N, C-alpha and C positions, 0 to 999 in steps of 0.2 A: 275728578268726579264733580258733576254739576249738581247743585242743590237749588231747588226752586223755593227760596225762603219767602215767608210772608213779609210784606213790606209795610203793612199797617202797624199801628202801635197797639196791637192786641196784647192782652195780658192773660195768658193761658196757664191753667194749672193742670198738670198731668198727675193723676193719682196712680201710682204704680203698686200693684200687688206682686212684689218681687219674690223670687225663690227664697224660702226660709232656710237659714243655716241649720235649722233643727230638723227639717223634714226632707232634705235632699242631699245626696252624696256630693261632696265637692269633686268637681271634675276639672282637670287641667284644661285651660283654654286651648282649643285646637289651633295648630299653626296654619297659617294661610298657605295656599299654593297658587301658582299663577293661573291655572285653569279654573280653579274654584273661585278665586277672587274675581276673575273676569265674569263668571256667571253671577256672582253677588252684585257686582257693580251694574251689570245689565239690568238686574231686577230692581236695583235702587232707582235707576233712571225712570222706571215706570211707576214709582211711588212718589209722585211730586204733587205739590200743592200749587195751584196757579192763582194765588190771591194777590197778584200784582207783580210788577217787575222786580227781578232780583237786583239787589244793590250791593256794592262793595261795602264791607264793614268787618266787624269782628264779633267773635262769639266767646262768652265767658261761661264756664261750667263750674258751679260751686257745689262742693260736697260738704253738706252739714253732717256733723258726726264723723269727721274724717279720721279721728283717732280710734274709732270703734271697730268691732269685729266684722261687721257687714262691709264697711268700706275696704278693709284690708283683704277680705276673702273674695269679694264679688265686684265692687265698683271700680277700684283702681286696676285690678286685672283686666276688666272689660275695657276701660279707657285705654289701657296700654295696648290691648289687642286691636282696637279700632285705630289707634295712632300708628301702630306698627304696619298695619295693612293699608294705611293712607285712606281711611274711610271717614275720619272726622272732618268736618268743614274746615276750610283754610283759616288760619289765624285764630284757632281755638286756644284759649288760655284756661288753665284749670286752677281753681282755688280750693284749698282745704280749710274748713272752719270747724273749730271745736273749742271746748272749754280748756282743754289741756294745752299748756304752753310747750311748743316744740318748733323745730325747724323743718324745712323740707328734707334735709339730710336725715333727720331722725324719723320722719314719716317714711322715707324710702327704706330705712333699716327695718321698720315695723313690717313692711311689705316684701321683705327680701325673699321670703319663701313662696309668695303668691304672684309677684310681678317679676317674671324672669325673662331673660333674653336667650334665645338659642344662639349657637355659635355664628358669629358674623354680625349679630344685631346689637352688640354691646354699645357701640357708638350711638345707635338709634335710641336705645334705652336711656342713655345719658341725655340725649336731646329731649326725650319725653319728660324726664324729671326736671329739666331746665325750663319747660313750659309750665311747671307747677309753682304755685305760691301757697303760703299758709298764713292764716290769720287766726289768732286766739281771741275768744270773746264769749260772753254769756248769751243765753237764748231769749232773754226777756228785757234787755237793756237797749234802748234806742240808740244811745251813743255808740255802742259797739257795732251796730249795723250801719251807722253812718260812717264809721271808720272803714268797714268792709266796702261800702259804696265808693269811698275815696280811693281805696286800693284798686277796685275794678276800673274806675275811671282812668287811672294812671296807665292802664294797658290797652284801653279801648280806643278805637278810631272809627270815624264815620258812623254808619248804622250799627248800633251796639245791641246785640241780642244777648239775653241773660237766661241761663237755665240753672235752676236751683234743685238740688237733690237732697231731700230730707231723710237721711239714714238715721233717724232719731226715734226714741220711744214716743208712743202716742201722747204721753203727758205733756209734751212740749210742742205738739203740732199747732195749737192755737196761738200761743205767744209768738212762735217763730213766723207763722204766716202773717200775723198782724204786723210784726216788725218789718217783714219783707215789703208789705204793702206800703208802709209809711216811709221807708228809707231806701229801698233797694230796687225799685222798679226801673227798667230801662227807659231812657228818655227818648231815644230815636228808633228803637227796634222793638222786638217782642220780648216778653218775660214769661217764662214757663216754670212751673214748680212740680217736681216729682215727689209724691208723698208715699212713704212705705206703709204697708199694712201692718197691723190690723186696723181696718177702717171701722172702728166701733166693735162692740161686743154683742150688741143686740139691736133691735129696731130703734129704740130710744136714743142710745148713745151714737149710733150711726147718723140718725137724723140731726142730732145736736151738732155733730161735726160738719155735716153737710150744710146746715143752716149758717154756721159760722163762716164757711168758705163762700157761701152764696152772698153773704153781706159784703165780702171783699171783692168778689168777682161775679160776673154774669154766668148763668148756667152754660151758655154756649162757649164759655172760656174755661170750663172745668172738664178735665179729661182724666178718667180713672182707668188704670190698666191692671188686669189680672195677668201675672206673668205667664200663665198657661196659654193665654191667647198669643203669646210670642213664640210658641213652639211650632215647628214645621208641620207636624201631622195634625195638630189642632186646626191650624190655618187651612190645611188641605181638606178638612171635612166639607167645607162649602164647595170646593171644586169637585170633589168626588160625588157629592149629592146632586148638584145642579148642573154639572158639566158632562154627565154620562146618562144616556137614555136607559142603560141596563139596570140602574139602581132605582130611578124615580118611580116606575110603576109598582114596585114591590115595597117601597119605603112607607109602610102603613100597617094598620091593625089587621088587615086581611092576610098578610104574608108573614109578619114578624110576631114571634111568640114573646120575646123579652129582650131587653137591652141591659147589659152590664157594663158599668163604667168603674174601673178599679184603679187604685193607687196603692202600691205595695213598696215597703222599704225593708231591707234585710237587717237593719240595725236598730238599737234602742235609743234612749235619750242621751247616752254617753256623757253623763254629768251635767246636761243642760235641762234636766227635768223641771227645775224650778220655774223657768219661763214657760215651758210647755204646759205645766199644771194650771197656769192661769187661763189657758184657752182651750186645751183639749183638741182631739183629732177632728171633731166636727167643725169647729171654727177654723182650725189651722188648714184643713184641706177640703172637706166636703162642701161647706157652705159657699166656697168661692171657686176653687179649681174645678172640682167635679161638676158643680152646677153650671159653670160656664160651658163645659164640654156638652152637658145635657142640652143646653140651649141650642148649640150649633147642630147637634144631632137631630133635634126634634122640631126646630122652627120651620115655618113655611118658607117658600121661596121668596126672597125679597125682590122688590121691583127692580132695583139695581144693586150694585155692590158698594154704593155710597154708605158711609158710616151710619147715618141716621136711618136709612132703609133697613140695614141689617139689625140695628139696635131696636127698631120698632118691632121686628119679628121676634127677637129674643124676649122682649118685654111681654108680648102676647102669650108666648109659651109659659113664662113664669106666672102670669096671671091665671092660667088654667091649671096650675099645680096646687093641690090642696095642702093645707098646713099639716105638718108631720105630728104624730102622736107617739107615745111610748110603744104602742102596738105595732108601729111601722119599723122599729129599729131593733138591732142587736148590738149591745155594747160589750167590749172586751178589754182586758188589761193583761199584758204579758207578764209571765213569771219566768224565772231562770230555768235553763235546762242543765242539770248537774253534769250531764255527759257532753256538753258542748265543748269543742276544741279551743274556743277562744274565751277569754275571761269575760268579755262583755256579754257573751251568750249565756254565761252561768249566772248572770245577775238579772233579777226581775226589775220591773218599774219601781217598786217600792224600795228596792235596794239602792237606788240612786240617792245619795246623801242630800241632794238639793230638793228632793220631792218631800212634801209634808207627810208625816207619819200617818198611815191609814188612809191615804188619798184614794178616792173612788173615781178619779179622772180617767176616762176611757182612752186607751191608746189604739183601739180598734173600734170601728163603727160600720155597720151595714144598715142601709135604709132603703125602703121601697117607696118610690114616688109614683103617683098616678097623675096623668095629664088628662083632664076632662075636656077633650075637644074631639072633633070628628075624625081626625087622623089617628089619634092614639088612645082613644077610650078603651080601657081594658088591657092595655099593654103595660106591664110593670117596668119601670126604670129602676134598676138595682144599683145603688151607689155603694162601693166598698172601699175602705181605706184603713191602713193600719201600719204600725211600726213593729219591728222585730219579727217580720214574716219570713217566708222561705225564699223570697227572691225580690229583686228590684224591678218593678214593672209599673207602667201606666198605660192603659189601653181602653178602647171602646170595643165591645163585643156584641154585635147584633146577631141574635140567634133566630133563625127562621123556623116556621112551623114544620111539623112532620109532613112528609109527602103523603097525600091521600091515596088510597088504593094500592098499598104496598104489594109488589109482585116478587120481592127478593127475600121473602121469608125472614123478615125482621133484621136484615143485614144493614139497612140504611140507618144513618144517624143524621141529625139535623145539620143543615148547611149553616155556616157562620161567616160573617164578614168581620174581620178584625183589623182595627186601625191601631197600630202600636205607636204610642207617643214617645216612650222611652223604655229601655235603651234600644239601639238598633232600629231606628225609625223604619216602619214598613206598613204595607197594606197587603193582606192576603185573604182569600176566600177559601174556606174549607168545603170541598165538594166530594161527592162520591164518584169513584171511577172503578172500572173493571180491572182486576189484577191480570198481569200477563199469563197466558196459558189457555187451556181448553174450556175452563168452566166460567160461569158467571158469578164468581166470587167477587164481592165488592170490598174496596178499602177506601179509607179517608185520605185524601191528598189535598194539595193546595194550588191555587193560582196565586203566584207570589210576586209582589213588588217590594224588594228590600232596597232601601235607598243606597246603602253603601255598595251594592252590586250594580244597580242601574245607573247611579250617578257617582261613579268612582272618583271623579275629579272635583266634585262639588263639596266645598266646605260649608256645611250647614251652620249658620251663625247661632251662637248660644242665645237663649231668650233675652238675657240682659243686653246683648249687642243689638238685637232687633229693636228692643224697646227704646234704647237711647237713640238709635238712628231714627226711629219713628218720631221722637220728640224734636230732633234737629230738623228733620224734613217737614214736619207739620202734619203727618198722616194721622188721622183719627180712627183708622180702621179697627184697631184692637183695644179700644177704650170702652169703659163701662159707664153708662149714663146713670144719673142719680135715681131715676125712677126704676131702673133695672136693679140697682143696689137695694132700694127699698123693698122691692118685691122679693128679692133673695132673702132678706132678713125676715120678711113676713112669714115665709115658709118655715124657717128654722127657729125663730125666737120662742114660740110657745114650748117647743120640745126642749130647748136649752134651759129655759126657766124651770121646767118640770124636773129636769135632771139635777139642776142646782138645788132645788128645794127638797126633793126626796132623797137625793144621793143614793141611787140604787147601786148595789154591788155589781160591778162589771164581771162578766164571765172570764175566768182565768184561761189563758191559752199559753202553750209552751213557746218559748223563744225559738224561732226558726220553723214554726209550723205554718199551716195555711190560715190560722186564726181559729176562732171558736167554731165548733161543729154546728152549733145552732145557726150560724150565718149561712152555712151550706144548706141546711134544712129549710131556712126561710127562702133561699133562692129557688130551691126545688119546689116549694109550695107556691112560688110565683112564676111557674112555667119556664124555669131555666134548667136544662138537663145537662149535667156534667158526667161524661163517660170516662175521662182519663185515658182513652185509647189513643188519641192522636199524638204522634211524634213528628216534630218538624225536622226535616233534613235539609241541609244547605244545598243551593243549586249546583248542578254539575256543569263543567265546561263542555260546550258542544265540540 
């Protein structure tokens, strides 16, 4: 696999808004298959940066916080998957860095349940761990970073590229990035830093961190990623909208009644509520993941698919969104269902021992955003997200207006275009058709593109895989710019401060339900009609 690496001495910082351990089900890394890997490699060849001639050299990937939960559950399994499928650049060495003193063998033991080899790959797994090193040190002592620099130099040759992954709490972002700038920058290649979210808690804290990074790096060297931009169907939004004539003419206020963007999880905090309580569902999911999807669904057509052209249009959309108030939201908190078959389902949020007593932190939120521009004025964008709901699902649902001049005696229901982000990536349009037989009885059916049916041999990379490959390749397509981040916080900060000051009691909803009924009522009041009639059936073989 050929990578077109940048040859200048750029110092790029990639800010990664990675999948939270608290809000996403852990999914085993999918095994590669020859046909799927061929498709993946072909797609990678088209995602190249031509910023100079590629040079022979080495790559070092450093995982800060290597002893932590995120590294164990997400980062090392991803690195192993990329290594196993021969997708990492040649001569990539991996370093773990944390305060805990341990060996690579001990690190491997910590990851024994997450970094696994299928039958026949045991030797390859041994080779993967042989490419790993581990350095123990503090996060604010220059001498420790100088020692890390020496260890990296001992394995580097030629053009030395360095990629640092900060799987760390926000409290150490500043000292770590300062130490990296002072002691660990690559001398002959590029340096890139991936920083985990949360990227601030409101406008002020986010601006403070951004200002700190901008003192160390130029803005055009700062790259922020929301992991949802690494998901296949989110990326497909641009292709669907701007590569198909059938959608463009109706993608506006004249034809669309409402847009619902939802994120649902079927489990609670599972003993990790202490962390969740610091941020809540709005900061954890809505302000970043769902708002990013809104941008792609609502933005105008960019001049090109270049990163800055796309980000320019996303910022324009955000600038047209009004600040949210308490009247625009419904907040909920799950309580246990005594009849639930699983123990977790019988426990409410406040039953989590790590959650402060009497907490009013919402585990469910629904918000109605209004975009004041020519295309979308009057069309509500309804964002919904929650824990302990009835299913695992993330999707965009565009609901069209009622057909004028109904001649079918009220049998018709609204058309919908649904982009399913997870699970079972798919795109389907809900349309009205005549049932077989003599009458003109109508029923709701679908025009369906389900990825695992249409692309049977394609292994869709996990978001983490995409993002790490993006950093190596130098692609900025899925990165969030600082002005985009500032606009996102502008929309939500007044609401978040109001919630924290007044501490309104969230509406209780039962574990395993659809969430508060008030959220459904708010959606209905904002021109979204839910019938519950539609039942999807899998495709039949011809």
